[in-house]
N, C-alpha and C positions, 0 to 999 in steps of 0.2 A: 392238185398244185399239191406241192411237199409241205406240208405244216410251217416249216421255217421260212420260207418264201412268203408264205401268206402273213404271218407275223411280221415280215418287214426287214427279216435277217439276211444279208448276203449271202451266196453260197461260199465265199471265200472265207468268209468270219466262220462259218459252221463247219466247211473242211480243214481250215486250220490252226484254228484259236480253242485253245484252253484258259480258260479261269480258275483260280485256286489261290488260297490262301498264300501269304507271305511266308518265308522262312526265312532266318536270317542270314544265310548266306545271300538270301538276294540282293541284300543291302547294298554292294558296290552295283552291280547292274541295274539297278532302281537309281544310285545318285547319278550314274554315265546318262542314264535317261531322261532324269531331273535337268542336269547342266545342257544337255544337248537341246532339251526342250526352251530352258530358258535362255540357251544365246540365240534365240531363233526369235525372240522379244526383245527385238534392238532397243528399243526405247526405255529398256528398266536399268536403271544401275547397277555394276555389279559390286556387291556390299560386301561379298563373304569369297572365302578362297574356295578349291575345291575340297580341299581337305576338313573344310568347317561344314560344308556340304556333306561330304561322306559323315559324319560325325553327327550332324540333324539326322540322316536317313536313318542311319546305325542305333543310336543311341535316344532318338526321339521320336519319328515320326513310327517305328518297328515297334518298339515300345509299349507308346502310350497309344496310337493309332491303330482301329479295326483297316488293313491292307489287303487288298486281292491285287494278283501279278496277273497279266492277259501275256499268253505265251505262244508265239506264232512260229511253228517249226521249231519248239525246243529253247526260243529263245523268250527275254522277256520284251513283249513290245507296248507296253502300257502298265499304269497303276493307277490305282484308288485305290484314300484313303480317309476315313472317315472317324470324327470322333463326337460323340454323342450326336446330334441332330444337325450335325456341320459336316459337309463335303469339303475336308481340308485339302487332299489333292486329286485332280485329274489328270495324266500325263500319258500320251501318246507319241513313241517315237518321230520323230519329223517325217522319216523317207516313209512311215505308213501312215501317216496322215490321209483321211477319206476312204478308209477302207472296214470300216465299220467296227474298230477296235474301241472307238471312247464313245460309241453307244451301247455297246455291249457292257464297260463298265460303266453305265451311266444307268444301265437298265439294272445293273445287280444293286446301284444305290437304291434305285425307288424298289427292289424287292426287301433291300434290310431295312429299310428306315420308310414304310408303309403310310406313316401319319405324314412323311412330307420332311424336307431338307433345306437348308439355305447353302449355298458357295459366294466366295468371295470372287469377283473376276476382276483384269486391269480393266480401264474405258477405253485403251487403245488396242487391246487385245480382241478386234471386232471378230475375225472369225470364231473365236471362242463364246463369243458372246451371240452370234447368230446361232451356234451351234447350240447354245442351249435353248436358246428360244425357240429353235426348229423342235428340240424336247420337250415342250412343256412347261418352260419354267420361266416366272416372270419378274421383268425388274424390281425391286422394293424400292432400292436407295443407289442413290451415287455420291462418294464424299471425293474430297480434295485430295485425299491420300493420306492427310497427316497423324493418320491412325494407323498406319502401316509402313514399316520398318523400311522401305524402299521410299515413301514419301511420294508415292504416284499415283496417282488418280485411277480410282476403283469404283466396282459397283458389285451390288448385293442383289443377288438371284433368290429365287425361293421356287420349290417344286412341292405343290400339296396335288395328293389326286384327287380324281372327279370323281365327282358322286353321281351315282344313277336318278337317274328324271324321277322327281319328287320327292326326292330326299332331303329332309330338314330335319334340324336339330331337336327337334320338339318329337317329330317321329321315332328318333334315339331313346329318347326320354322315355316314352311313353312305353315303348316294345322295353325296356329295361325293368316296368315297375312289375 
């Protein structure tokens, strides 16, 4: 069996997907993808213009966050943005969902943040919540949305790496002595 299949990767992803650091010229396609994804979340209020979104991606996300893009056949098909120990954004083009792109980006987050990370998702975004749960994230908190700009109920998820059997904090401390 091919090592990628053994690792749970789909051949579609392996043959056509490339993940790379985002560049300045990616701002427009990332913003278009972001807007297309948000448009599928019909429960969200539309609080920003497209122009404000383009500005946000180009001048805040790409400047202040560690951003990776997924390319499929040379076009941006998804992106991941990390700041500190938070996954700030993980979006996949709506017409390319369920093809392994989100899984590949989430795996990169796990590799970049091996101690663990957190992310927020809207409570009504059930497909995203199930996706994160399938990938080992656990629900930490649900809120009424009063702390986000959309004022929409959200949920905080966390990923922490699994420890080998018999691993304890005491064992780590003893090993350091």
